[in-house]
N, C-alpha and C positions, 0 to 999 in steps of 0.2 A: 275760234269768235275772239279771242284777245286782241288776236293779229289784226282781224276783220275792225274790228273798234277802235284800235290805235288811228287805222289807217281813219277811219271814219271821221276820226278827230284830230288827225295830222299830227299826232303826236309821234315822235321817234320811238322806233322799237328800246334804243338803248335809254330812255327814260323812266322806262318801268324795272324795279326789281321787284321780281317774287321770290319772296323766302319760304323756305323749306327745311324745317326741321328735321336736325341730324335724324331722331328717329322715326319721321315718315317716309325719308330717302332710303335710308337704310331698311327701314322694317317693312311692316305690311304692304303689297301691293305694290315693291317696288320695284317689277318691271315695270306697271303701268305708270308710276310717278315718273320713272327715269327715265322713257320713250316720249311722257310729255315735255318734259324738260327739259331734254336733249331737243325735239322741235321746236319751243319756245326760246331756246340758247340761238341755235342756228338762226334763228328768225332775227335775233339781236338782242332779245329781253336778256336783262342780267339776272343775274341766280346768286342768292346767296344760302350760304347752308347756315340755317340758325340753332344757337344752345349748342355750338361744337366743345365737344369736350363732355357732354351730359348722357349721351348716348353710346351705340357699341359700333360705330364706325371704326373700319380699320383707315390705318395710313393711307393703303393701298386703293381706298375708296375715294380718297382724295385724287389722286389719278386717275382716276374711272372714269368719274363725273363730270358736267362741264359746271365748275364752280368757278364765279368770279370777284364774291364776295365771300371770308369765311367770317361769322361772326362768334367771340368769346362771350361765353355765358358767362353772366355776371356773377355767378358763385364762384367763380376764380377771380375776377377781374374786384371783390370784395372781400375778397379774404387773404390778408397779408400775406398765408403760409401759401400759398399758391401763386407766388408773385414767379419762381423759376418756370412754370407753368406756363403762365401769360407771357412770358420773354418767348420759350420755345415757340409757343403757337404763334406769335407774331413771326418770329424768324423764319417758320417753316412754310406759312401762309405766303409770305413775300417772295421766298425762295421760287415758291412756284408761280411765280404772278400772279398772286391772288391780291387784292384788297383786305384789310385787316379790320374788323370794327370790333371795338371794345363795347361791351353794354354794359348798364349797370352804375355809368358812374357820377358818382355823388358829390366829390368834394376834391377842391381842386388839386388837391395832394395826389388822388389817385389822379387827374388827369397829368399832371407835370411827370408823373411817372412812366406813362403811357406815352406821351409825345417823348419823352428821354427812349425808350425801347423801339420806338420808329412805328407803332400802331398809324394806322393811316385814317381813321374815322374814329369816334366816340359817342357815346347815344348815354344819356342818364337824366336824372332829376336834376342833376347840377346845371344843366341849361333850360328847364323847366319841366312844369309838372302838366298832367291832361289835365284839359281845359276843354270847357266848349267850344265851340265852331265860330260863335259871336264874338269870344273875347281874342280869338287869335290877330285879327288887325290891330287891338291894341298892343298885345304882345309884341309883335314885329315892330309895334310903328317906334317901340324901344330900341331898338336898334338902326334906325335910317340915322344915315349920318347928317 
């Protein structure tokens, strides 16, 4: 049904990213999840493995499943003691051809470190907080050049 709607709205499949948490991907109903995710990925939909490092995925699962983006959980990004883990995940994901996304970036110092480590994308309150839909145009207008 997702592919049909994308076609109806004339949205290229690669403009949609489906985020699947590590626990859902590797846990209950994993055969059904894997089959569905593979079908979507084969159609061109991007797949992100969310909350990486908080569940029980093995490194072999990263090769087995079609994953385009690896999202580092904010608990690692926000804990200075986990710096080596963050660096290792960025290196691992990059070496496997995945884009790496760091979640939970809350200040410039965290952003600077992640850029230095080679992280591809970041998310977090440093860039904006949740807001009602009608506030988004004004927020985005602040970025217009």
